[in-house]
C-alpha positions, 0 to 999 in steps of 0.5 A, a space after each residue: 499499500 502506498 503512503 497516501 492510501 496508508 494515511 486514508 486507512 489511518 484516518 478511518 481508524 481515527 474515525 473508529 476511535 472517535 466513535 468509540 470514545 463518543 460511546 463511552 462519553 469521552 466527548 472531548 477526546 472523540 472530537 480530537 480523533 475526529 480532527 485527526 481523521 480529517 487531518 490525515 485525510 487531507 495529508 493523504 492527498 498532499 502526500 499523494 501529490 508530493 507535498 511535505 507538511 510539517 505542521 498543522 497550520 501548514 497542512 491546512 494552508 497548503 490544503 486550502 490553496 491546492 484543493 479548495 480554492 481550485 474547486 477540487 475539494 468541497 469548500 463547505 466540507 473543507 471548513 470542517 478541518 479548521 473548525 474542528 482543529 479549534 475545538 481540539 486545541 481547546 479540548 486538549 490544551 484548555 483547563 475546561 472544555 465545552 464539548 458536548 455530546 451534540 458537538 462530538 456527534 456533529 464532528 464525527 459526521 463531519 469527519 465522515 464527510 471529509 473522509 468521503 470527499 478525500 476518497 473521491 479524489 483518489 
């Protein structure tokens, strides 16, 4: 399996983890896994096309420039990545997070759509 497809498989694994964490009411951690499912899906496309990415910020920037602005990747779905990153940062690094059951569920659904959109481009 090539590296880009391995990243898609890893993204799907993170989504499975997000669902499992949701089921045991670990909503903040579920959001974190949903974020990584999207992040790794975006990374799969970038790796496939020869980009090297060293940070979350650079991945989001390059991804937007190369796939969203030119219309290859649905802009509405692409917005899920940065929105979920903000939630993940708050959940992981803030003293208190406000991640509810509904928010975690919504992010799981967004991650599913994001992975589907990324796979469409393979």
